[in-house]
Structure formats: C-alpha cells, structure tokens
BAKOLVEX-745887 format. One line per 10 residues: number of its first residue (from 1); their letters; for each residue x, y, z of N, C-alpha, C. Coordinates in steps of 0.1 Angstrom, whole numbers, m for minus. Atoms other than C-alpha are relative to their C-alpha. Example, Ala and Ser with C-alpha at 12.3 -4.5 7.8 and 13.67 -1.06 7.14 Angstrom:
<atoms>
1> AS> 9/m12/0/123/m45/78/9/12/0 | m9/m11/0/137/m11/71/m8/11/8
</atoms>
This chain:
<atoms>
1> EGLIEFYDSF> m3/9/m10/41/855/301/3/7/13 | m3/m6/m13/43/861/338/14/m2/5 | m14/2/m6/74/864/359/2/m14/5 | m1/13/m5/67/831/374/m8/m9/m8 | 8/9/8/57/802/352/m3/m12/7 | 5/12/m7/37/774/367/m1/m11/m10 | 0/12/9/40/739/352/m12/m8/4 | 12/8/m2/11/716/348/3/m13/9 | m4/13/m7/30/686/363/15/1/5 | m14/1/m4/62/677/381/9/m5/m11
11> KDMFEFFCKN> m8/5/11/74/659/350/4/11/m9 | m3/m12/9/72/691/329/11/8/7 | m10/m8/m7/92/710/356/13/m7/0 | m13/7/0/118/683/358/7/0/m13 | m6/m1/13/123/682/321/6/14/m3 | m5/m14/2/127/720/320/14/1/8 | m12/m1/m8/153/716/348/12/m7/m6 | m11/8/6/173/689/330/5/7/m13 | m5/m7/12/174/710/298/8/13/2 | m6/m13/m2/185/742/314/11/1/11
21> TTIHGTIRLV> m10/0/m11/207/732/344/14/1/m4 | m15/m1/3/244/740/344/8/m11/9 | m6/10/m8/251/711/368/4/m12/m10 | m5/11/9/272/684/350/3/m12/8 | m4/12/m6/281/649/357/m11/m8/6 | 10/9/m7/259/631/383/m14/3/m4 | 14/m3/4/227/650/372/m4/m8/m12 | 3/8/12/229/630/340/m5/m14/4 | 6/13/m4/220/599/360/m15/0/0 | 14/m1/m1/185/611/363/m6/7/m12
31> CSGSNRMKTA> 5/m8/11/182/635/334/1/m7/m14 | m2/7/12/191/610/307/m7/m14/0 | 8/12/m2/165/584/316/m4/m6/m14 | 4/5/12/154/581/280/11/m6/m8 | m12/6/7/189/571/269/7/m9/10 | m6/9/m10/199/540/288/15/m1/m1 | m15/1/2/234/539/273/7/11/7 | m6/m12/m7/241/574/285/m2/m1/15 | 2/2/m14/226/566/319/11/m10/6 | m9/10/m4/248/535/322/14/6/0
41> FWTLLFLASF> m13/m6/0/279/555/312/2/9/11 | m2/m9/m11/273/582/337/0/m7/14 | 0/8/m13/266/556/364/14/m5/3 | m13/5/m2/299/539/358/10/11/3 | m9/m11/m3/317/573/357/m1/5/14 | 2/m5/m14/301/583/390/6/m10/10 | m5/10/m9/310/550/407/16/1/0 | m14/m1/1/346/553/394/6/12/7 | m4/m13/m7/349/589/406/m1/m1/15 | 2/2/m15/335/580/440/10/m9/6
51> GMLYWQFALM> m10/9/m5/359/551/443/13/7/1 | m13/m8/m1/389/574/435/0/9/12 | 1/m9/m11/376/599/460/2/m7/13 | m1/8/m12/373/572/487/15/m4/2 | m14/5/m1/408/559/479/9/11/4 | m9/m12/m4/424/594/481/m3/4/15 | 3/m3/m14/406/600/514/7/m10/9 | m6/10/m8/419/567/527/15/2/1 | m15/m3/0/455/575/517/3/12/9 | m2/m12/m8/452/609/533/m1/m2/15
61> FNQYWGYPVV> 2/3/m14/438/597/566/11/m10/5 | m10/9/m5/463/568/568/13/7/2 | m13/m8/m2/492/593/563/m1/9/12 | 2/m9/m12/477/616/589/2/m7/13 | 0/7/m12/472/590/615/13/m8/2 | m14/6/m1/507/575/608/10/9/6 | m8/m10/m6/522/607/623/14/0/m8 | m12/m1/8/548/612/595/9/11/5 | m9/m10/m4/579/632/602/9/4/m12 | m9/m5/11/602/653/580/14/1/6
71> LTMSMHSEPK> m14/0/m5/639/648/584/7/13/m6 | m7/m13/4/657/682/584/14/m1/5 | m15/1/m4/695/683/583/5/14/m2 | m7/m13/1/716/714/589/14/m2/5 | m14/1/m5/753/720/594/3/14/6 | m4/m13/m7/767/746/618/15/m1/3 | m14/m1/m3/802/757/623/1/11/11 | m1/m9/m11/807/772/658/8/m7/11 | m7/6/m11/827/766/690/m8/m11/7 | 7/11/m6/817/732/704/7/m5/13
81> MFPAITICNL> m6/7/m12/823/714/737/7/m12/m5 | m8/12/4/851/689/732/m6/m12/7 | 6/12/m7/838/653/739/9/m6/10 | m8/8/m10/850/630/766/8/m11/m8 | m8/11/6/878/605/756/4/m10/11 | m4/11/m9/882/572/774/10/m9/m7 | m10/9/5/913/551/769/2/m11/11 | m3/11/m9/920/516/783/11/m9/m7 | m9/10/6/948/491/778/m8/m13/m4 | 7/12/5/935/462/757/4/m13/8
91> DPYRFELVSE> m5/11/m8/955/439/780/m2/2/15 | 4/m3/m14/939/438/815/12/m4/9 | m11/2/m9/963/439/844/m5/m11/11 | 3/10/m10/965/413/872/m1/7/14 | 2/m6/m14/951/425/906/9/m9/9 | m9/7/m9/976/416/933/m9/m9/9 | 8/7/m10/947/404/955/m4/m14/m6 | 5/13/6/938/375/930/11/m5/m9 | m10/4/10/971/371/912/4/m15/2 | m3/14/m3/977/337/929/m10/m9/m8
101> HLVQLDHMAE> 10/8/7/944/324/915/1/1/m15 | m2/m2/14/951/338/881/12/m9/m6 | m11/9/4/984/319/879/m4/m14/0 | 6/14/0/966/287/889/m9/m2/m13 | 8/1/12/941/294/861/8/m1/m12 | m9/1/12/969/299/836/5/m15/m1 | m5/14/1/983/264/845/m12/m9/m4 | 11/8/4/948/249/842/m3/1/m15 | 2/m3/15/944/265/807/11/m7/m8 | m11/7/6/978/251/798/m2/m15/m1
111> ESITFLYGVN> 3/15/m1/968/216/809/m11/m3/m10 | 11/2/9/936/219/789/4/0/m14 | m5/m1/14/953/230/757/9/m12/m3 | m8/11/2/978/202/761/m8/m13/m2 | 9/12/1/950/176/767/m7/0/m13 | 8/0/12/930/188/737/8/m2/m13 | m7/m1/13/957/194/711/14/m6/1 | m13/6/m2/989/179/726/11/11/m3 | m9/m11/2/1006/213/723/5/6/14 | m5/m5/m13/1029/225/751/1/16/m2
121> TSASLFHMNE> 0/m14/2/1022/262/755/8/8/11 | m6/m7/m12/1042/269/787/11/10/m4 | m11/m9/4/1071/285/768/m4/12/m8 | 4/m11/9/1051/307/745/m11/8/6 | 12/m8/m3/1017/316/758/0/4/15 | 0/m4/m14/1022/316/796/14/2/5 | m14/m3/m4/1056/332/800/0/9/13 | 1/m7/m12/1050/341/836/13/m2/8 | m11/1/m9/1081/348/857/m3/2/14 | 3/m1/m14/1083/346/894/m1/14/5
131> KNVYIKDLSN> m1/m14/m4/1091/383/897/m13/7/m4 | 12/m7/4/1058/391/880/m13/m5/8 | 11/5/m7/1036/372/904/0/7/14 | 1/m8/m13/1025/394/933/m9/m7/9 | 8/7/m10/1013/376/964/2/8/13 | 0/m8/m12/1004/398/994/m7/m8/11 | 8/5/m11/991/390/1028/m14/5/m1 | 14/m5/3/954/391/1021/m9/0/12 | 9/1/m12/941/386/1056/m6/13/5 | 5/m13/m4/937/423/1062/m8/8/m10
141> IGNLSRSSFK> 7/m7/11/920/432/1029/m14/m6/m2 | 13/5/1/883/429/1031/m2/m13/8 | 2/14/m6/871/393/1038/6/m10/m9 | m6/9/9/894/378/1012/12/m7/6 | m11/7/m5/918/351/1022/4/m11/m10 | m4/9/10/938/325/1003/m8/m13/0 | 7/12/m1/916/297/1016/m15/2/m3 | 14/m3/2/883/315/1008/m5/m4/m14 | 4/3/14/883/306/971/9/m10/m6 | m8/10/7/893/276/951/m6/m2/m14
151> LSRNFSLLRM> 4/2/14/893/271/914/m7/m14/m1 | 7/12/1/868/245/904/4/m8/m13 | m3/8/11/877/216/881/m12/m8/m6 | 12/7/4/841/206/875/m4/5/m14 | 3/m5/13/841/226/842/11/m2/m10 | m11/3/9/867/208/822/m4/2/m15 | 2/m1/14/871/215/785/0/m14/m6 | 2/13/6/859/185/764/m1/2/m15 | 1/0/15/862/177/727/m11/m11/m4 | 11/9/3/830/162/713/m2/0/m15
161> PNHSNVSGKK> 3/1/14/821/149/678/m12/9/m4 | 10/m8/5/800/172/658/m8/m8/m10 | 8/9/8/771/151/643/m7/7/m11 | 8/m8/10/756/179/622/7/1/m13 | m7/m2/12/783/178/595/m5/m10/m11 | 5/8/11/773/164/561/11/m3/m10 | m10/1/10/806/164/543/7/m14/2 | m6/13/m2/816/130/557/13/0/8 | m12/m2/m8/846/144/575/m4/1/15 | 3/m1/m15/848/141/613/4/13/5
171> HYSVGFRLCN> m2/m13/m6/845/174/630/m3/0/15 | 2/0/m15/847/182/667/m4/14/4 | 3/m13/m7/832/209/689/7/m1/14 | m7/m1/m13/850/220/721/m9/9/9 | 8/m8/m10/832/232/752/1/m6/14 | 0/5/m13/824/226/788/m15/m1/5 | 13/4/m4/793/212/806/m5/9/12 | 6/m7/m11/769/232/828/m13/m6/4 | 12/7/m5/742/218/850/m7/9/11 | 7/m8/m10/715/232/873/4/m4/15
181> ATGGNCFYKT> m3/2/m14/716/232/911/m1/m15/5 | 2/14/m4/704/196/913/8/m10/m9 | m9/9/9/729/183/887/m7/m4/m13 | 8/4/12/702/180/860/m1/11/m10 | 2/m10/11/691/198/828/14/5/m5 | m14/m4/4/728/198/817/0/4/m15 | m2/m3/14/739/213/784/15/4/m1 | m14/m3/3/773/219/768/1/14/m7 | m3/m13/6/785/254/760/12/m3/m10 | m10/5/10/803/244/728/3/11/m11
191> YSSGMDAILE> m5/m9/11/822/262/700/6/m9/m11 | m7/7/11/833/250/666/15/3/0 | m14/m4/m1/866/268/672/5/m3/14 | m6/3/m13/887/254/700/5/12/7 | m5/m12/m7/903/288/706/m12/8/6 | 11/m7/m6/869/304/711/m5/m7/13 | 4/7/m11/860/277/735/9/2/12 | m10/m2/m11/892/281/755/m1/14/6 | 2/m14/m5/887/319/757/m12/2/8 | 12/m1/m8/851/315/769/2/m7/14
201> WYRFHYMNIM> m2/8/m12/861/288/794/9/8/10 | m8/m8/m8/889/311/807/m7/12/6 | 8/m12/m4/866/341/809/m10/m4/11 | 9/5/m10/841/320/829/7/m1/14 | m8/1/m12/867/311/855/5/14/5 | m5/m13/m4/881/346/855/m11/8/7 | 11/m7/m7/847/361/865/m2/m5/14 | 1/6/m14/846/337/895/11/5/8 | m12/m5/m7/881/348/905/m2/15/4 | 2/m14/m2/873/385/901/m11/4/9
211> SQLPVIINIS> 11/m2/m10/842/382/922/5/1/14 | m6/0/m14/865/379/952/5/14/4 | m4/m14/m2/875/416/948/m11/8/7 | 11/m9/m6/857/443/968/m8/6/m12 | 9/m6/10/827/457/949/4/14/m4 | m5/m13/3/841/492/951/15/m1/2 | m15/1/0/878/491/941/6/13/1 | m8/m12/m2/901/517/954/12/1/m10 | m11/0/11/922/526/923/13/4/6 | m13/m5/m6/948/543/945/8/m12/6
221> DHEEQIEDMV> m7/12/m5/957/508/959/8/m7/m11 | m7/6/11/969/498/924/12/7/m3 | m13/m6/2/1005/504/915/0/10/m12 | m1/m7/13/998/518/880/m3/15/2 | 2/m14/1/1001/555/875/m3/4/m14 | 3/m4/13/990/575/845/13/1/m9 | m13/m1/8/1027/579/835/3/m14/m6 | m3/13/5/1028/541/830/m7/m3/m13 | 8/2/12/1003/544/802/0/12/m10 | 0/m12/8/1003/580/790/13/7/2
231> YSCQYDGEPC> m13/m7/0/1037/594/782/m1/15/m2 | 2/m14/3/1025/627/769/m15/3/m3 | 14/m4/2/992/646/769/m1/15/m2 | 1/m14/3/984/679/753/m14/3/m6 | 12/m4/6/952/697/745/1/15/m4 | m2/m13/5/952/728/723/14/6/2 | m14/m4/m2/990/729/726/4/2/14 | m3/m1/m14/989/730/764/1/m13/7 | m1/12/m7/1000/702/787/m12/m3/8 | 12/4/m8/972/683/804/3/1/15
241> RPGDYIHFHH> m2/m1/m14/967/689/841/m6/m13/7 | 6/12/m7/958/662/868/m15/1/1 | 15/m2/0/923/677/869/m7/m2/m13 | 6/2/13/917/670/832/m4/m14/m2 | 4/14/2/912/633/836/m4/m7/13 | 3/8/m12/898/607/860/4/m14/m3 | m4/14/1/910/572/867/m10/m9/6 | 11/9/m5/885/544/871/3/m15/m4 | m2/14/3/883/506/871/m11/m5/m9 | 10/6/9/866/489/842/1/m15/1
251> PVFGSCYTFN> 0/14/m3/855/453/848/7/m9/m11 | m6/8/11/868/441/814/15/4/m2 | m13/m4/3/899/462/808/8/5/12 | m8/m3/m12/909/471/843/2/15/1 | m3/m14/m2/926/505/847/m2/8/m13 | 3/m8/11/912/532/824/0/15/4 | m1/m14/m3/914/570/821/m10/7/m10 | 9/m8/8/887/594/809/4/15/0 | m3/m14/1/897/629/797/m12/8/m3 | 10/m10/2/874/659/798/m14/m6/3
261> SKGTDSFWTA> 12/6/m3/846/640/815/m6/6/13 | 7/m4/m12/821/646/843/9/m4/12 | m10/3/m11/843/649/875/13/7/m2 | m12/m7/3/871/668/858/m3/15/4 | 2/m14/m4/877/705/866/m9/8/m8 | 8/m7/10/862/720/835/0/m6/m13 | 0/7/14/852/709/800/8/9/m10 | m8/m6/10/874/717/771/m10/5/m11 | 8/m5/12/860/739/742/9/0/m12 | m7/0/13/870/733/706/m4/12/m8
271> TKPGIPYGLS> 2/m12/7/874/766/690/4/0/m15 | m4/1/14/892/756/658/2/m14/m4 | m3/14/5/895/725/636/15/m2/m2 | m14/3/3/928/708/631/7/m8/11 | m7/8/m10/952/685/648/7/8/11 | m6/m8/m11/971/712/668/m10/4/11 | 9/m6/m9/939/723/685/m9/m11/7 | 7/11/m7/927/688/697/8/m6/11 | m7/8/m10/939/662/721/10/m9/m6 | m12/7/5/973/647/715/5/m9/11
281> LILRAEQKDH> m5/9/m10/984/616/734/11/m9/m6 | m10/10/3/1015/594/733/m2/m11/11 | 4/11/m9/1005/560/749/9/m11/m1 | m8/12/m1/1022/529/760/m9/m12/3 | 8/12/m2/1006/494/757/8/m9/9 | m8/8/m9/1020/477/788/m5/m15/m1 | 3/14/0/1022/439/787/7/m9/10 | m9/8/m9/1045/428/815/m8/m9/9 | 8/9/m8/1017/413/836/m13/m3/m7 | 12/2/8/992/405/809/m7/m13/3
291> IPLLSTVAGV> 8/13/m1/965/378/809/m3/m5/m14 | 0/3/15/970/361/775/m13/m6/m5 | 13/7/4/937/341/774/m12/9/2 | 11/m10/m1/916/371/784/0/10/m11 | m1/m9/11/929/393/757/11/m5/m9 | m10/6/9/948/380/727/6/11/m9 | m5/m11/8/957/415/713/7/10/9 | m7/m11/m7/979/444/723/m3/13/m6 | 3/m13/5/971/480/720/m9/8/10 | 8/m8/m8/947/506/734/m14/1/m5
301> KVMIHNHNQT> 14/m2/4/909/508/734/m3/15/2 | 3/m14/m1/896/543/727/m15/2/m3 | 14/m3/2/860/556/730/m2/15/1 | 3/m14/0/847/591/722/m15/0/4 | 14/1/m5/814/598/741/m3/14/6 | 4/m12/m7/794/625/759/6/0/14 | m7/m2/m13/806/639/791/m7/m8/12 | 7/7/m11/779/623/813/m5/m14/m4 | 3/13/5/778/590/794/9/m10/6 | m9/11/m4/791/557/808/6/m6/m12
311> PFLEHEGFDI> m7/6/11/817/543/784/m1/m15/0 | 1/15/1/808/507/774/10/m4/m11 | m11/3/10/841/499/758/0/m14/m5 | 0/13/5/834/462/755/m10/m1/m12 | 10/0/11/806/471/730/3/11/m11 | m2/m11/8/817/504/715/15/4/0 | m14/m4/1/849/523/706/8/m7/m10 | m8/6/10/878/512/685/14/m2/6 | m13/4/m5/912/497/689/11/7/m8 | m12/m6/6/946/513/682/12/m9/3
321> RPGIATTIGI> m11/9/m2/975/491/677/13/8/3 | m13/m7/m4/1010/500/691/9/2/m12 | m11/m2/10/1039/513/670/m4/9/m12 | 4/m8/11/1019/536/647/m6/13/6 | 7/m13/m3/1006/572/647/m14/0/m6 | 14/1/4/968/574/645/m6/14/2 | 7/m12/m1/948/605/637/m15/m2/m1 | 15/3/m1/911/606/645/m7/13/m2 | 9/m11/2/887/632/631/m14/m3/5 | 14/2/m5/853/636/647/m10/10/m5
331> QQDEVNRLGG> 11/m9/5/820/651/636/m12/m3/8 | 12/3/m9/790/655/659/m13/0/m8 | 13/2/6/757/642/647/m10/0/11 | 10/m1/m10/727/651/668/m14/m5/m5 | 13/6/4/695/630/666/m10/3/10 | 11/m3/m8/662/642/680/m12/m9/m4 | 11/9/3/635/615/682/m13/6/6 | 13/m5/m5/598/624/685/m7/m12/8 | 7/10/m8/580/605/713/m15/1/m2 | 14/0/1/544/601/720/m6/m9/m11
341> NYGKCTTDGS> 5/7/11/524/590/690/9/m3/m11 | m10/2/11/554/592/668/10/m12/2 | m9/11/m3/574/565/685/3/0/15 | m3/2/m14/587/553/718/15/4/3 | m13/m5/m5/616/572/734/m1/6/13 | 0/m6/m13/626/586/767/9/12/1 | m9/m12/m1/640/620/776/11/m1/9 | m11/2/m10/660/612/807/m1/m13/7 | 0/13/m7/650/576/817/m9/0/12 | 8/m1/m12/627/588/845/m13/m8/m2
351> DVNVKLLYNN> 12/8/3/597/571/828/2/m14/m4 | m3/14/3/614/538/823/m1/m9/13 | 3/8/m12/605/509/846/12/m7/5 | m12/6/m5/641/497/849/8/9/8 | m8/m8/m9/661/510/878/15/m1/m5 | m14/0/5/695/520/863/10/m2/11 | m11/3/m9/726/507/880/13/9/m3 | m11/m9/3/748/534/865/m3/14/4 | 2/m13/m6/753/569/879/m1/11/m11 | 0/m10/11/755/587/845/m14/1/m6
361> SYTLQACLHS> 13/m2/7/728/597/821/m5/m12/m7 | 6/12/6/704/573/805/5/m3/m14 | m3/5/13/715/553/775/m6/m14/m2 | 7/12/3/700/523/758/9/m12/6 | m9/11/m5/731/501/767/m1/0/15 | 1/0/m15/729/512/804/m13/m6/5 | 13/5/m3/693/503/805/m1/m15/m2 | 0/14/3/698/469/789/9/m8/10 | m9/7/m10/727/460/813/m7/0/13 | 7/0/m13/707/471/843/m12/m10/0
371> CFQHIMVRKC> 12/9/0/676/452/832/5/m15/1 | m5/14/0/696/420/826/6/m3/14 | m5/2/m14/714/424/860/m11/m3/10 | 12/2/m10/681/427/879/m6/m14/m2 | 6/13/2/668/396/862/10/m11/4 | m10/9/m4/701/378/868/0/m2/15 | 0/1/m14/700/385/905/m13/m7/5 | 13/6/m4/663/375/907/0/m15/m3 | 1/14/4/667/343/888/11/m9/5 | m12/9/m3/702/331/896/5/2/15
381> GCGYYYYPLP> m4/m2/m14/706/346/931/14/8/2 | m13/m8/m1/738/366/922/1/8/m13 | m2/m9/11/751/392/898/11/m3/m9 | m10/2/10/771/391/866/11/10/2 | m12/m8/m5/806/404/873/2/13/m8 | m3/m11/9/808/427/843/m10/12/1 | 10/m11/m2/777/448/854/0/4/14 | 2/m4/m14/771/469/885/m10/m8/7 | 10/8/m8/752/453/914/m11/8/6 | 10/m7/m8/719/463/928/3/m1/15
391> PGAEYCDYNK> m2/0/m15/718/470/966/m3/m14/6 | 2/12/m7/722/439/987/4/m13/m8 | m4/12/8/734/416/959/15/m2/0 | m15/3/1/768/399/954/2/m7/m14 | m4/6/12/787/387/924/0/m15/0 | 1/15/1/784/351/912/14/m6/3 | m12/7/m4/810/327/926/m4/m15/1 | 4/14/0/808/289/918/3/m7/13 | m2/6/m13/821/282/953/m13/1/9 | 12/m2/m7/789/297/966/m13/m3/m7
401> QPAWGHCFYQ> 11/3/9/765/293/937/5/m9/m11 | m6/9/10/777/262/918/m7/0/m13 | 7/1/12/750/264/892/m3/14/m7 | 3/m13/5/752/301/884/3/1/m15 | m4/0/14/769/295/850/m12/m6/m9 | 12/6/7/739/273/839/m11/10/m1 | 11/m10/0/715/300/848/4/12/m9 | m5/m11/7/736/328/833/m1/m2/m15 | m1/2/14/742/313/799/m14/m2/m7 | 13/1/5/705/304/795/m7/14/m1
411> LYNRLRNHHL> 6/m14/0/694/340/804/7/8/m11 | m7/m8/10/721/355/782/m5/m3/m15 | 5/4/13/709/335/752/m13/5/m3 | 13/m6/1/674/346/758/1/15/m3 | m2/m14/2/686/382/759/4/3/m15 | m5/m1/14/705/378/726/m11/m2/m10 | 10/3/10/675/363/709/m13/8/2 | 11/m9/m2/652/391/722/m12/m7/7 | 11/7/m7/632/367/744/m2/5/14 | 2/m7/m12/637/387/775/m7/13/m3
421> NCFDQCPKPC> 7/m12/2/615/418/779/8/13/2 | m8/m12/m2/645/441/783/m1/10/m11 | 1/m9/11/643/454/748/m14/8/m1 | 13/m7/m1/606/463/754/0/10/10 | 0/m9/m11/613/480/786/10/12/m1 | m10/m10/2/643/500/774/m1/7/m13 | 1/m7/12/634/526/748/13/8/m3 | m12/m9/3/660/547/729/m2/14/6 | 1/m14/m5/668/581/742/m5/9/m11 | 6/m9/10/649/609/725/11/9/m6
431> R> m11/m8/5/682/628/721/13/m5/3
</atoms>
C-alpha cells in the first residue's frame, strides 16, 4: 500500500472517517445515519447541550451587565476624629419679638379646646404668668411692629362626623379648612386624633408668627447663655472651652449648641475608648417659658453627625429625658457607594440639579429640603418657615398670602407620596 490511499468515492472516504475519528458527540449525528434511533438520540443530546450552553451564557452576560458588587467589611482600631454633637432643648423658647402673638395663640388654642371638648385648660396647660411674657418696643427692630401682624381666625378647628366607619358607632375627625386664593378648591386638614389636629393647627399658626422674625437671627440678642442649658462640659477629662462649641438658631427647637463642629477652634481626636475619654455633659431642660402645644415633652434632643453636616434634628437624633444619667456609645460605619453604571450617587453634590440652601456638605436630607423649598417658592409665592430661603424670597404669612397653607399642604402630600420629582433629583451621597 502507498503512503496515501485514494478512495474511489466520497462515500467510502466518509465511512472511513466515521469509523476511525476520535471526535465524539455531535459527529454521531451524521456518522450513524444507518441507525435512526442512535441519530435521534444524539440529536436530542446535542440540542439539550446547546440549550444548556445558551442558558449559561445568558446567566453569565446578565450578571456581567448587571454590574455586581462585592461587599467587603473590615474593622480598624485607630485614633479617630471625634464626631460633632448637637444638643437642643425639646421645649422651644419664646422669642421676645413675637411673645405677644404667642400668648394670643395660646388663648385661641384654649378657646378651641374648650369649644371642642368642654375642657378648661387655662389652669393646667397654659400656665403663663405675667412675669414670663416679654413685650419690648418693637418699632426699632427690623420692620416688625405690633400692628404689622394679626392672628387669623379663618382657620378655626372643627369637629366633623367620620362617615368611613363601619362599626355603627359615631366617630369624629377634627381639623381646619384650607382654600385657595379665590376661596375655592377647599379641603379639610383632618385627623382622627383631636390632639394631633390641635398640634398641627397650633404649628400652622406658629409658622405664620415666626415668619415675622428676621431671616438671619442674631443669637446674641437672645438672653439664654450656654450656662442656662449646659451646667458642665468635659472632653477627655478637660473642661470645654468657649471655642469648642457654636450657638445657632434651629427653626424647630430654637437655641441649640454644636460641639466639635465646623467653626470651632479645632476638632477633637478620640485616642482611647471609654466614658472618661469622651464628651461628658450635665444638661438642664428649661421649661419656664415653654410653648406647650408646640412640644408636649421635656428633655434634650441629641444628634451625632459629621463635622460639616447640617443637623436635621426634626428627622434624626434621639431624645434624652431629664432626671436620668444616659451613656451613649458610638461606632463609625463608613459606606462607599459605586456610581456610574452601578447606581446613582453623587460625590459632593456639584452634579445635582438642585441648588442647595445649606452651607454645609451635601446630604440627601439637605437636597430634599432645598428642592421642596424651591418648588414651594415657585408654586406658592413664599417659603416654608422651617427651611432656609432662596435669595429674594420671604417666609409665608397668611396676612400677605392667605392661601399659602392650601398650597403648602398639597405640595407636602405630593412630596410624601413621592409624586414630586425631588427624590429623582436628589441622589444619595457616594460616601
């Protein structure tokens, strides 16, 4: 035989290939033509294998294009920068500039409670003495005068039957009516709890009163000193210095203090764990000039936060009741989010379309508040008292904007139900 054997036909060569090839599997589709059962078996096996291959490829590509991340956790023990601590009295104080109006509002609330429930609260809830009412000559303070603002009685509390109950018992809702600028499209801001309704009604009037204060409040004009609230302050066993804290006005809680924050002399460093090496405070919860229907509790609000972060104490933090010793241990958790294709986050807020109204670093809460305030000013013509104002705007006052409450509550309900685009415009911080 020669080195190269020539076949008489392609069929003979193909039969030789099928008998001697070492290729397995799919070659049997064509090499077992004489056995249809074997061909059918190999065909099904080939299709099943190809389907499994396609399924595995689909899973692999879906996982790849889903940009998965791996969560890595690690613990370190090293000297850390001590966080900022903000404290506020849970009972807001009465500004002397608007104390007269607050006393009038207390009397209106007393009349409303008596009308709704027939309960006389003058001896228990509103124990205001003449010596606690501060009235100054307001003619030289900004543009505020006694005749420039009047409490409105167009928002009286009403008790209405609740027709949604199915128990057969008669239930009532309590609330007040709000209408637009033309007196139409009215709705009732109601609550099943009469106490909740009275608190919201009081808060609504309170915001109108506080809108009379200057936008920038000079804290030094207020009588309260840190000694009135902080009896003792020590960090790492050393007494606190005046440069270790800053005093600021919070729209909800009034006078507040932040220790170890941006604006203080230098940041504290935590070198050792334990109570003696942290911040120790002895506080007093003052209630002599309290506003009972704005805050129904006594104590101190405390929030632990970053040095350049605005403290949103109305949403975060925790309460400490008076008369007890409280020990707080902290542990720092650092979260780094991946942006780009992995998710939506922002490094410093510079790429966010919302102009922040706070001077500190970007946070989700600061962005949401700023977004809502911009929409509020654009839609209602005035700003919400509890948030900072954009340039050229003023706070809402029903003497100037009688329908602002109607506009505000509708917008706020849309924000709570995620129907405003603020949640789309405000991503979480990447770190």
